[in-house]
MDTraj code that builds the backbone (N, CA, C; nanometers):
import mdtraj as md
import numpy as np

residues = "MET SER GLU ALA THR ILE LYS ALA HIS VAL THR ALA VAL LEU ARG LYS LEU GLY VAL ASN ASN ARG THR GLN ALA VAL LEU MET ALA GLY ARG LEU ALA VAL ASP PRO ASP GLY VAL VAL LEU PRO PRO GLU GLU ILE ASP".split()
xyz = np.array([
    [-4.0645, -0.7935, -3.5638],
    [-4.1091, -0.9294, -3.5790],
    [-4.1389, -0.9568, -3.7257],
    [-4.1012, -1.0748, -3.7690],
    [-4.1281, -1.1128, -3.9069],
    [-4.2643, -1.1816, -3.9175],
    [-4.3119, -1.1921, -4.0388],
    [-4.4387, -1.2607, -4.0623],
    [-4.4298, -1.4063, -4.0157],
    [-4.3157, -1.4687, -4.0389],
    [-4.2979, -1.6084, -3.9976],
    [-4.3065, -1.6228, -3.8455],
    [-4.2549, -1.5254, -3.7719],
    [-4.2616, -1.5289, -3.6256],
    [-4.4068, -1.5199, -3.5794],
    [-4.4814, -1.4294, -3.6384],
    [-4.6230, -1.4126, -3.6031],
    [-4.6989, -1.5412, -3.6313],
    [-4.6770, -1.6000, -3.7487],
    [-4.7469, -1.7233, -3.7847],
    [-4.7134, -1.8363, -3.6875],
    [-4.5880, -1.8433, -3.6461],
    [-4.5472, -1.9480, -3.5516],
    [-4.6175, -1.9296, -3.4180],
    [-4.6288, -1.8060, -3.3717],
    [-4.6953, -1.7799, -3.2439],
    [-4.8451, -1.8076, -3.2536],
    [-4.9076, -1.7671, -3.3631],
    [-5.0504, -1.7928, -3.3815],
    [-5.0750, -1.9435, -3.3839],
    [-4.9905, -2.0171, -3.4546],
    [-5.0038, -2.1631, -3.4603],
    [-4.9929, -2.2246, -3.3213],
    [-4.8993, -2.1754, -3.2413],
    [-4.8816, -2.2280, -3.1052],
    [-5.0051, -2.2006, -3.0203],
    [-5.0617, -2.0822, -3.0325],
    [-5.1826, -2.0478, -2.9557],
    [-5.2992, -2.1370, -2.9980],
    [-5.3146, -2.1563, -3.1291],
    [-5.4231, -2.2406, -3.1778],
    [-5.4092, -2.3826, -3.1247],
    [-5.2874, -2.4353, -3.1247],
    [-5.2647, -2.5707, -3.0719],
    [-5.2997, -2.5783, -2.9238],
    [-5.2566, -2.4775, -2.8465],
    [-5.2852, -2.4767, -2.7021],
    [-5.4351, -2.4761, -2.6758],
    [-5.5095, -2.4024, -2.7586],
    [-5.6535, -2.3950, -2.7414],
    [-5.7255, -2.5171, -2.7986],
    [-5.6550, -2.5960, -2.8786],
    [-5.7153, -2.7136, -2.9390],
    [-5.8129, -2.6801, -3.0500],
    [-5.7817, -2.5739, -3.1253],
    [-5.8678, -2.5315, -3.2351],
    [-5.7877, -2.5302, -3.3651],
    [-5.8604, -2.5141, -3.4777],
    [-5.7971, -2.5208, -3.6092],
    [-5.7767, -2.3860, -3.6776],
    [-5.8473, -2.2827, -3.6306],
    [-5.8331, -2.1528, -3.6968],
    [-5.8633, -2.0394, -3.5987],
    [-5.8401, -1.9170, -3.6448],
    [-5.8574, -1.7998, -3.5570],
    [-6.0022, -1.7774, -3.5176],
    [-6.0960, -1.8099, -3.6065],
    [-6.2376, -1.7952, -3.5721],
    [-6.2741, -1.8861, -3.4557],
    [-6.2290, -2.0103, -3.4623],
    [-6.2548, -2.1035, -3.3527],
    [-6.1865, -2.0555, -3.2248],
    [-6.0687, -1.9945, -3.2372],
    [-5.9974, -1.9424, -3.1200],
    [-6.0778, -1.8315, -3.0528],
    [-6.1380, -1.7451, -3.1330],
    [-6.2206, -1.6371, -3.0766],
    [-6.3417, -1.6952, -3.0045],
    [-6.4051, -1.7940, -3.0657],
    [-6.5207, -1.8577, -3.0014],
    [-6.4799, -1.9267, -2.8716],
    [-6.3648, -1.9924, -2.8736],
    [-6.3152, -2.0594, -2.7534],
    [-6.2837, -1.9564, -2.6443],
    [-6.2244, -1.8454, -2.6824],
    [-6.1933, -1.7403, -2.5850],
    [-6.3215, -1.6903, -2.5194],
    [-6.4273, -1.6776, -2.5984],
    [-6.5562, -1.6368, -2.5425],
    [-6.6082, -1.7385, -2.4432],
    [-6.5925, -1.8660, -2.4751],
    [-6.6363, -1.9717, -2.3838],
    [-6.5540, -1.9732, -2.2565],
    [-6.4263, -1.9384, -2.2691],
    [-6.3381, -1.9380, -2.1529],
    [-6.3480, -1.8075, -2.0739],
    [-6.4292, -1.7129, -2.1236],
    [-6.4468, -1.5825, -2.0596],
    [-6.3130, -1.5124, -2.0395],
    [-6.2353, -1.5061, -2.1477],
    [-6.1055, -1.4388, -2.1421],
    [-6.1284, -1.2899, -2.1227],
    [-6.0641, -1.2352, -2.0234],
    [-6.0731, -1.0930, -1.9913],
    [-5.9431, -1.0257, -2.0327],
    [-5.9417, -0.9462, -2.1424],
    [-5.8174, -0.8850, -2.1879],
    [-5.7539, -0.7940, -2.0824],
    [-5.8350, -0.7364, -1.9949],
    [-5.7799, -0.6510, -1.8900],
    [-5.7105, -0.7330, -1.7816],
    [-5.7397, -0.8626, -1.7786],
    [-5.6797, -0.9490, -1.6790],
    [-5.5516, -1.0154, -1.7255],
    [-5.5127, -0.9916, -1.8508],
    [-5.3912, -1.0515, -1.9048],
    [-5.2706, -0.9773, -1.8503],
    [-5.1752, -1.0520, -1.7973],
    [-5.0530, -0.9929, -1.7436],
    [-4.9372, -1.0360, -1.8318],
    [-4.8699, -0.9382, -1.8932],
    [-4.7565, -0.9670, -1.9789],
    [-4.6319, -0.9993, -1.8972],
    [-4.5449, -1.0848, -1.9532],
    [-4.4173, -1.1090, -1.8859],
    [-4.3372, -0.9785, -1.8820],
    [-4.2475, -0.9628, -1.7855],
    [-4.1734, -0.8367, -1.7705],
    [-4.0999, -0.7932, -1.8951],
    [-4.0479, -0.8867, -1.9746],
    [-3.9718, -0.8484, -2.0928],
    [-4.0593, -0.7914, -2.2031],
    [-4.1916, -0.8029, -2.1931],
    [-4.2802, -0.7509, -2.2957],
    [-4.3501, -0.6217, -2.2542],
    [-4.3222, -0.5733, -2.1370],
    [-4.3823, -0.4477, -2.0904],
    [-4.2935, -0.3327, -2.1359],
    [-4.3561, -0.2348, -2.2044],
    [-4.2793, -0.1185, -2.2554],
    [-4.2511, -0.0197, -2.1470],
])
top = md.Topology()
chain = top.add_chain()
for i, resn in enumerate(residues, 1):
    res = top.add_residue(resn, chain, resSeq=i)
    for name in ("N", "CA", "C"):
        top.add_atom(name, md.element.get_by_symbol(name[0]), res)
traj = md.Trajectory(xyz[None], top)
């Protein structure tokens, strides 16, 4: 993955969350009670 790809994905996540930066995204995730163990990856991303 290139740096540009990562930036594009981060930007998309920030937009979906309705925040302006990564710090706000972390705070929003805390408010949403995001459980990293509950995240299910799409089949193409499972090693």
